[in-house]
All heavy atoms as TSV, in Angstrom:
chain	resi	resn	atom	element	x	y	z
A	1	MET	N	N	80.894	19.353	-41.444
A	1	MET	CA	C	81.492	20.586	-41.091
A	1	MET	C	C	82.402	21.069	-42.341
A	1	MET	O	O	82.361	22.262	-42.639
A	1	MET	CB	C	82.283	20.360	-39.917
A	1	MET	CG	C	83.025	21.588	-39.309
A	1	MET	SD	S	81.674	22.656	-38.664
A	1	MET	CE	C	82.647	24.065	-38.188
A	2	SER	N	N	83.092	20.169	-42.952
A	2	SER	CA	C	83.909	20.458	-44.088
A	2	SER	C	C	83.129	21.026	-45.193
A	2	SER	O	O	83.601	21.975	-45.886
A	2	SER	CB	C	84.746	19.205	-44.345
A	2	SER	OG	O	85.060	19.225	-45.734
A	3	MET	N	N	82.036	20.419	-45.447
A	3	MET	CA	C	81.122	20.799	-46.632
A	3	MET	C	C	80.595	22.251	-46.336
A	3	MET	O	O	80.410	23.113	-47.309
A	3	MET	CB	C	80.020	19.905	-46.852
A	3	MET	CG	C	80.414	18.521	-47.306
A	3	MET	SD	S	81.173	18.789	-48.987
A	3	MET	CE	C	79.937	19.074	-50.036
A	4	LEU	N	N	80.390	22.601	-45.073
A	4	LEU	CA	C	79.714	23.895	-44.572
A	4	LEU	C	C	80.909	25.027	-44.867
A	4	LEU	O	O	80.620	26.013	-45.562
A	4	LEU	CB	C	79.366	23.947	-43.247
A	4	LEU	CG	C	79.003	25.357	-42.596
A	4	LEU	CD1	C	77.653	25.848	-43.350
A	4	LEU	CD2	C	78.862	25.283	-41.105
A	5	VAL	N	N	82.036	24.708	-44.585
A	5	VAL	CA	C	83.249	25.567	-44.749
A	5	VAL	C	C	83.444	25.824	-46.304
A	5	VAL	O	O	83.679	26.841	-46.759
A	5	VAL	CB	C	84.541	25.171	-44.121
A	5	VAL	CG1	C	85.728	25.897	-44.476
A	5	VAL	CG2	C	84.332	25.203	-42.520
A	6	THR	N	N	83.325	24.680	-47.004
A	6	THR	CA	C	83.472	24.735	-48.521
A	6	THR	C	C	82.446	25.595	-49.155
A	6	THR	O	O	82.727	26.445	-50.094
A	6	THR	CB	C	83.578	23.319	-49.047
A	6	THR	OG1	O	84.414	22.574	-48.478
A	6	THR	CG2	C	83.775	23.377	-50.528
A	7	ASN	N	N	81.108	25.569	-48.600
A	7	ASN	CA	C	80.169	26.369	-49.193
A	7	ASN	C	C	80.318	27.738	-48.862
A	7	ASN	O	O	80.008	28.608	-49.775
A	7	ASN	CB	C	78.730	25.756	-48.778
A	7	ASN	CG	C	78.270	24.581	-49.555
A	7	ASN	OD1	O	78.504	24.452	-50.619
A	7	ASN	ND2	N	77.667	23.677	-48.873
A	8	ILE	N	N	80.660	28.003	-47.736
A	8	ILE	CA	C	81.030	29.434	-47.308
A	8	ILE	C	C	82.090	30.088	-48.232
A	8	ILE	O	O	81.893	31.163	-48.680
A	8	ILE	CB	C	81.278	29.569	-45.785
A	8	ILE	CG1	C	80.050	29.303	-45.048
A	8	ILE	CG2	C	81.808	30.927	-45.471
A	8	ILE	CD1	C	80.167	29.140	-43.563
A	9	TYR	N	N	83.079	29.281	-48.368
A	9	TYR	CA	C	84.252	29.838	-49.219
A	9	TYR	C	C	83.687	29.985	-50.707
A	9	TYR	O	O	84.104	30.864	-51.313
A	9	TYR	CB	C	85.355	28.727	-49.247
A	9	TYR	CG	C	86.364	28.980	-50.307
A	9	TYR	CD1	C	87.382	29.940	-49.980
A	9	TYR	CD2	C	86.448	28.355	-51.537
A	9	TYR	CE1	C	88.296	30.190	-50.918
A	9	TYR	CE2	C	87.472	28.620	-52.347
A	9	TYR	CZ	C	88.331	29.554	-52.172
A	9	TYR	OH	O	89.266	29.844	-53.020
A	10	ASN	N	N	82.860	29.148	-51.196
A	10	ASN	CA	C	82.382	29.381	-52.525
A	10	ASN	C	C	81.542	30.485	-52.606
A	10	ASN	O	O	81.613	31.215	-53.606
A	10	ASN	CB	C	81.596	28.011	-52.950
A	10	ASN	CG	C	81.168	28.093	-54.334
A	10	ASN	OD1	O	81.956	28.425	-55.286
A	10	ASN	ND2	N	79.845	27.773	-54.577
A	11	MET	N	N	80.664	30.775	-51.736
A	11	MET	CA	C	79.808	31.954	-51.665
A	11	MET	C	C	80.682	33.192	-51.730
A	11	MET	O	O	80.496	34.184	-52.484
A	11	MET	CB	C	78.828	31.916	-50.545
A	11	MET	CG	C	77.764	30.967	-50.657
A	11	MET	SD	S	76.526	31.138	-49.538
A	11	MET	CE	C	77.211	31.144	-48.035
A	12	ALA	N	N	81.702	33.268	-50.945
A	12	ALA	CA	C	82.621	34.418	-50.851
A	12	ALA	C	C	83.356	34.548	-52.156
A	12	ALA	O	O	83.421	35.633	-52.653
A	12	ALA	CB	C	83.524	34.323	-49.639
A	13	ASP	N	N	83.877	33.432	-52.664
A	13	ASP	CA	C	84.622	33.453	-53.882
A	13	ASP	C	C	83.609	33.991	-55.057
A	13	ASP	O	O	84.122	34.818	-55.821
A	13	ASP	CB	C	85.102	32.114	-54.241
A	13	ASP	CG	C	86.205	32.131	-55.189
A	13	ASP	OD1	O	86.958	33.027	-55.403
A	13	ASP	OD2	O	86.322	30.967	-55.943
A	14	THR	N	N	82.583	33.445	-55.056
A	14	THR	CA	C	81.515	33.925	-56.245
A	14	THR	C	C	81.196	35.425	-55.994
A	14	THR	O	O	81.159	36.075	-57.086
A	14	THR	CB	C	80.301	33.170	-56.097
A	14	THR	OG1	O	80.581	31.748	-56.127
A	14	THR	CG2	C	79.305	33.496	-57.120
A	15	TYR	N	N	81.080	35.869	-54.893
A	15	TYR	CA	C	80.847	37.318	-54.690
A	15	TYR	C	C	82.010	38.185	-55.288
A	15	TYR	O	O	81.634	39.144	-55.961
A	15	TYR	CB	C	80.641	37.620	-53.172
A	15	TYR	CG	C	80.516	39.118	-52.864
A	15	TYR	CD1	C	79.371	39.845	-53.198
A	15	TYR	CD2	C	81.634	39.814	-52.309
A	15	TYR	CE1	C	79.270	41.161	-52.942
A	15	TYR	CE2	C	81.531	41.158	-52.114
A	15	TYR	CZ	C	80.241	41.799	-52.346
A	15	TYR	OH	O	80.302	43.116	-52.112
A	16	PHE	N	N	83.260	37.760	-54.859
A	16	PHE	CA	C	84.363	38.604	-55.394
A	16	PHE	C	C	84.663	38.474	-56.895
A	16	PHE	O	O	84.954	39.447	-57.554
A	16	PHE	CB	C	85.661	38.347	-54.514
A	16	PHE	CG	C	85.592	38.877	-53.157
A	16	PHE	CD1	C	85.456	37.951	-52.025
A	16	PHE	CD2	C	85.495	40.183	-52.901
A	16	PHE	CE1	C	85.383	38.443	-50.730
A	16	PHE	CE2	C	85.505	40.777	-51.660
A	16	PHE	CZ	C	85.448	39.842	-50.556
A	17	VAL	N	N	84.467	37.163	-57.328
A	17	VAL	CA	C	84.589	36.891	-58.827
A	17	VAL	C	C	83.588	37.625	-59.607
A	17	VAL	O	O	83.813	37.845	-60.797
A	17	VAL	CB	C	84.817	35.507	-58.980
A	17	VAL	CG1	C	84.772	35.147	-60.540
A	17	VAL	CG2	C	85.982	34.936	-58.366
A	18	SER	N	N	82.342	37.812	-59.092
A	18	SER	CA	C	81.317	38.414	-59.877
A	18	SER	C	C	81.605	39.820	-60.339
A	18	SER	O	O	81.018	40.198	-61.334
A	18	SER	CB	C	79.939	38.415	-59.074
A	18	SER	OG	O	80.073	39.241	-58.001
A	19	THR	N	N	82.560	40.414	-59.695
A	19	THR	CA	C	82.929	41.768	-60.148
A	19	THR	C	C	83.675	41.714	-61.399
A	19	THR	O	O	83.786	42.802	-62.110
A	19	THR	CB	C	83.772	42.473	-58.993
A	19	THR	OG1	O	84.890	41.734	-58.833
A	19	THR	CG2	C	83.001	42.662	-57.803
A	20	VAL	N	N	84.296	40.594	-61.804
A	20	VAL	CA	C	85.154	40.410	-62.973
A	20	VAL	C	C	84.187	40.357	-64.227
A	20	VAL	O	O	84.412	40.860	-65.107
A	20	VAL	CB	C	86.053	39.208	-62.844
A	20	VAL	CG1	C	86.724	38.946	-64.203
A	20	VAL	CG2	C	87.014	39.402	-61.680
A	21	GLY	N	N	83.231	39.406	-64.007
A	21	GLY	CA	C	82.308	39.227	-65.215
A	21	GLY	C	C	81.505	37.939	-65.041
A	21	GLY	O	O	81.714	37.145	-64.260
A	22	THR	N	N	80.579	37.765	-65.951
A	22	THR	CA	C	79.684	36.620	-65.980
A	22	THR	C	C	80.347	35.236	-66.289
A	22	THR	O	O	80.022	34.298	-65.682
A	22	THR	CB	C	78.402	36.789	-66.792
A	22	THR	OG1	O	78.847	37.049	-68.181
A	22	THR	CG2	C	77.612	37.859	-66.355
A	23	SER	N	N	81.207	35.328	-67.128
A	23	SER	CA	C	81.942	34.099	-67.537
A	23	SER	C	C	82.959	33.610	-66.441
A	23	SER	O	O	82.969	32.439	-66.151
A	23	SER	CB	C	82.803	34.218	-68.665
A	23	SER	OG	O	83.869	35.321	-68.554
A	24	ALA	N	N	83.544	34.471	-65.640
A	24	ALA	CA	C	84.247	34.184	-64.532
A	24	ALA	C	C	83.244	33.501	-63.340
A	24	ALA	O	O	83.652	32.573	-62.793
A	24	ALA	CB	C	85.031	35.318	-63.849
A	25	THR	N	N	82.115	34.158	-63.243
A	25	THR	CA	C	81.197	33.622	-62.223
A	25	THR	C	C	80.840	32.198	-62.560
A	25	THR	O	O	80.682	31.231	-61.783
A	25	THR	CB	C	79.970	34.512	-62.078
A	25	THR	OG1	O	80.457	35.792	-61.882
A	25	THR	CG2	C	79.089	34.023	-60.970
A	26	GLY	N	N	80.515	31.942	-63.888
A	26	GLY	CA	C	80.202	30.552	-64.353
A	26	GLY	C	C	81.293	29.667	-64.206
A	26	GLY	O	O	81.087	28.490	-63.861
A	27	ALA	N	N	82.502	30.106	-64.430
A	27	ALA	CA	C	83.717	29.189	-64.103
A	27	ALA	C	C	83.767	28.713	-62.695
A	27	ALA	O	O	84.123	27.544	-62.436
A	27	ALA	CB	C	84.956	29.920	-64.679
A	28	VAL	N	N	83.521	29.642	-61.803
A	28	VAL	CA	C	83.497	29.346	-60.383
A	28	VAL	C	C	82.365	28.302	-60.113
A	28	VAL	O	O	82.596	27.335	-59.310
A	28	VAL	CB	C	83.379	30.587	-59.515
A	28	VAL	CG1	C	83.120	30.206	-58.077
A	28	VAL	CG2	C	84.484	31.502	-59.653
A	29	GLY	N	N	81.338	28.449	-60.723
A	29	GLY	CA	C	80.334	27.465	-60.394
A	29	GLY	C	C	80.540	26.041	-60.890
A	29	GLY	O	O	80.328	25.083	-60.216
A	30	ILE	N	N	81.217	25.997	-62.085
A	30	ILE	CA	C	81.719	24.804	-62.758
A	30	ILE	C	C	82.735	24.100	-61.849
A	30	ILE	O	O	82.762	22.982	-61.563
A	30	ILE	CB	C	82.171	24.760	-64.080
A	30	ILE	CG1	C	80.954	25.238	-65.089
A	30	ILE	CG2	C	82.855	23.605	-64.590
A	30	ILE	CD1	C	81.356	25.589	-66.415
A	31	VAL	N	N	83.733	24.829	-61.476
A	31	VAL	CA	C	84.766	24.445	-60.651
A	31	VAL	C	C	84.409	23.898	-59.248
A	31	VAL	O	O	84.837	22.810	-58.734
A	31	VAL	CB	C	85.963	25.419	-60.562
A	31	VAL	CG1	C	86.897	24.930	-59.501
A	31	VAL	CG2	C	86.696	25.614	-61.825
A	32	PHE	N	N	83.357	24.592	-58.653
A	32	PHE	CA	C	82.742	24.201	-57.404
A	32	PHE	C	C	82.202	22.896	-57.519
A	32	PHE	O	O	82.261	22.058	-56.663
A	32	PHE	CB	C	81.865	25.187	-56.832
A	32	PHE	CG	C	81.169	24.660	-55.606
A	32	PHE	CD1	C	81.945	24.647	-54.506
A	32	PHE	CD2	C	79.871	24.307	-55.468
A	32	PHE	CE1	C	81.458	24.276	-53.134
A	32	PHE	CE2	C	79.316	23.834	-54.354
A	32	PHE	CZ	C	80.176	23.834	-53.154
A	33	GLY	N	N	81.382	22.482	-58.527
A	33	GLY	CA	C	80.756	21.256	-58.896
A	33	GLY	C	C	81.785	20.140	-58.893
A	33	GLY	O	O	81.732	19.088	-58.320
A	34	LEU	N	N	82.859	20.426	-59.588
A	34	LEU	CA	C	84.027	19.428	-59.753
A	34	LEU	C	C	84.664	19.230	-58.334
A	34	LEU	O	O	85.054	18.053	-58.010
A	34	LEU	CB	C	84.934	19.883	-60.854
A	34	LEU	CG	C	84.506	19.860	-62.254
A	34	LEU	CD1	C	85.633	20.564	-63.163
A	34	LEU	CD2	C	84.272	18.486	-62.783
A	35	MET	N	N	84.893	20.285	-57.684
A	35	MET	CA	C	85.488	20.153	-56.366
A	35	MET	C	C	84.565	19.286	-55.395
A	35	MET	O	O	85.182	18.520	-54.659
A	35	MET	CB	C	85.642	21.554	-55.791
A	35	MET	CG	C	86.862	21.623	-54.793
A	35	MET	SD	S	87.199	23.397	-54.371
A	35	MET	CE	C	85.901	23.850	-53.352
A	36	ALA	N	N	83.369	19.531	-55.446
A	36	ALA	CA	C	82.398	18.659	-54.693
A	36	ALA	C	C	82.540	17.149	-54.969
A	36	ALA	O	O	82.479	16.390	-54.081
A	36	ALA	CB	C	80.958	19.253	-54.816
A	37	ILE	N	N	82.636	16.855	-56.243
A	37	ILE	CA	C	82.650	15.536	-56.690
A	37	ILE	C	C	84.035	14.904	-56.221
A	37	ILE	O	O	84.066	13.806	-55.680
A	37	ILE	CB	C	82.502	15.334	-58.239
A	37	ILE	CG1	C	81.046	15.773	-58.683
A	37	ILE	CG2	C	82.934	14.061	-58.809
A	37	ILE	CD1	C	80.854	15.894	-60.125
A	38	LEU	N	N	85.023	15.581	-56.404
A	38	LEU	CA	C	86.385	15.068	-55.967
A	38	LEU	C	C	86.379	14.911	-54.360
A	38	LEU	O	O	86.911	13.940	-53.951
A	38	LEU	CB	C	87.556	16.049	-56.310
A	38	LEU	CG	C	87.755	15.977	-57.835
A	38	LEU	CD1	C	88.872	17.118	-58.170
A	38	LEU	CD2	C	88.334	14.743	-58.199
A	39	GLN	N	N	85.775	15.824	-53.744
A	39	GLN	CA	C	85.717	15.737	-52.224
A	39	GLN	C	C	84.875	14.538	-51.841
A	39	GLN	O	O	85.274	13.739	-50.918
A	39	GLN	CB	C	85.140	17.071	-51.593
A	39	GLN	CG	C	85.287	17.107	-50.127
A	39	GLN	CD	C	84.865	18.424	-49.590
A	39	GLN	OE1	O	84.083	19.191	-50.220
A	39	GLN	NE2	N	85.387	18.736	-48.454
A	40	ALA	N	N	83.640	14.240	-52.441
A	40	ALA	CA	C	82.998	13.031	-52.148
A	40	ALA	C	C	83.675	11.873	-52.467
A	40	ALA	O	O	83.690	10.829	-51.740
A	40	ALA	CB	C	81.642	13.213	-52.958
A	41	PHE	N	N	84.436	11.858	-53.546
A	41	PHE	CA	C	85.209	10.542	-53.983
A	41	PHE	C	C	86.344	10.372	-52.932
A	41	PHE	O	O	86.463	9.285	-52.574
A	41	PHE	CB	C	85.856	10.845	-55.324
A	41	PHE	CG	C	86.612	9.659	-55.891
A	41	PHE	CD1	C	85.913	8.534	-56.189
A	41	PHE	CD2	C	87.984	9.747	-55.955
A	41	PHE	CE1	C	86.675	7.410	-56.696
A	41	PHE	CE2	C	88.768	8.597	-56.426
A	41	PHE	CZ	C	88.042	7.525	-56.872
A	42	GLY	N	N	87.032	11.354	-52.501
A	42	GLY	CA	C	87.932	11.306	-51.419
A	42	GLY	C	C	87.413	10.754	-50.146
A	42	GLY	O	O	87.997	9.923	-49.369
A	43	PHE	N	N	86.221	11.231	-49.735
A	43	PHE	CA	C	85.563	10.729	-48.529
A	43	PHE	C	C	85.219	9.337	-48.662
A	43	PHE	O	O	85.466	8.466	-47.720
A	43	PHE	CB	C	84.221	11.527	-48.194
A	43	PHE	CG	C	84.533	12.913	-47.724
A	43	PHE	CD1	C	83.577	13.791	-47.898
A	43	PHE	CD2	C	85.593	13.390	-47.000
A	43	PHE	CE1	C	83.686	15.158	-47.426
A	43	PHE	CE2	C	85.846	14.536	-46.592
A	43	PHE	CZ	C	84.916	15.454	-46.761
A	44	CYS	N	N	84.871	8.803	-49.826
A	44	CYS	CA	C	84.415	7.473	-50.085
A	44	CYS	C	C	85.798	6.581	-49.946
A	44	CYS	O	O	85.737	5.414	-49.353
A	44	CYS	CB	C	83.847	7.207	-51.351
A	44	CYS	SG	S	82.324	7.870	-51.517
A	45	LEU	N	N	86.860	6.957	-50.396
A	45	LEU	CA	C	88.119	6.310	-50.316
A	45	LEU	C	C	88.611	6.169	-49.017
A	45	LEU	O	O	89.015	5.079	-48.481
A	45	LEU	CB	C	89.219	7.026	-51.196
A	45	LEU	CG	C	89.083	6.791	-52.654
A	45	LEU	CD1	C	90.287	7.522	-53.361
A	45	LEU	CD2	C	89.193	5.342	-53.056
A	46	CYS	N	N	88.390	7.254	-48.074
A	46	CYS	CA	C	88.718	7.086	-46.653
A	46	CYS	C	C	87.906	6.090	-45.977
A	46	CYS	O	O	88.368	5.346	-45.121
A	46	CYS	CB	C	88.662	8.362	-46.050
A	46	CYS	SG	S	90.021	9.630	-46.648
A	47	VAL	N	N	86.610	6.005	-46.228
A	47	VAL	CA	C	85.723	5.082	-45.644
A	47	VAL	C	C	86.039	3.844	-45.940
A	47	VAL	O	O	86.096	2.883	-45.130
A	47	VAL	CB	C	84.270	5.516	-45.938
A	47	VAL	CG1	C	83.291	4.454	-45.435
A	47	VAL	CG2	C	83.850	6.778	-45.346
A	48	ILE	N	N	86.261	3.583	-47.237
A	48	ILE	CA	C	86.589	2.230	-47.671
A	48	ILE	C	C	87.867	1.654	-47.159
A	48	ILE	O	O	88.029	0.549	-46.773
A	48	ILE	CB	C	86.632	2.086	-49.274
A	48	ILE	CG1	C	85.297	2.322	-49.835
A	48	ILE	CG2	C	87.279	0.927	-49.744
A	48	ILE	CD1	C	85.161	2.437	-51.334
A	49	LYS	N	N	88.900	2.621	-47.039
A	49	LYS	CA	C	90.191	2.181	-46.464
A	49	LYS	C	C	90.203	1.865	-44.961
A	49	LYS	O	O	90.879	1.103	-44.441
A	49	LYS	CB	C	91.190	3.358	-46.732
A	49	LYS	CG	C	92.528	3.029	-46.920
A	49	LYS	CD	C	93.452	4.091	-47.268
A	49	LYS	CE	C	94.717	3.771	-47.834
A	49	LYS	NZ	N	95.620	4.795	-48.187
A	50	LYS	N	N	89.143	2.504	-44.182
A	50	LYS	CA	C	89.154	2.212	-42.784
A	50	LYS	C	C	88.438	0.915	-42.555
A	50	LYS	O	O	88.542	0.403	-41.402
A	50	LYS	CB	C	88.328	3.294	-42.133
A	50	LYS	CG	C	89.181	4.668	-41.967
A	50	LYS	CD	C	88.403	5.688	-41.238
A	50	LYS	CE	C	89.158	6.841	-40.999
A	50	LYS	NZ	N	88.430	7.900	-40.280
A	51	GLN	N	N	87.695	0.328	-43.412
A	51	GLN	CA	C	86.998	-0.954	-43.232
A	51	GLN	C	C	87.948	-2.144	-43.393
A	51	GLN	O	O	88.785	-2.404	-43.703
A	51	GLN	CB	C	85.811	-1.107	-44.193
A	51	GLN	CG	C	84.756	-0.130	-43.870
A	51	GLN	CD	C	83.658	-0.222	-44.906
A	51	GLN	OE1	O	83.706	-1.020	-45.819
A	51	GLN	NE2	N	82.532	0.565	-44.588
């Protein structure tokens, strides 16, 4: 559920940032990738901590 909300947020963010320019849209894409990696890392830490 959390990933769905994150993806919807990213699509909306990309839409609004695309009016600024292509470099801003590229930056959103890069930051979204980093955000997904950090979120996955956080989920792994939570699962390991619960065991």
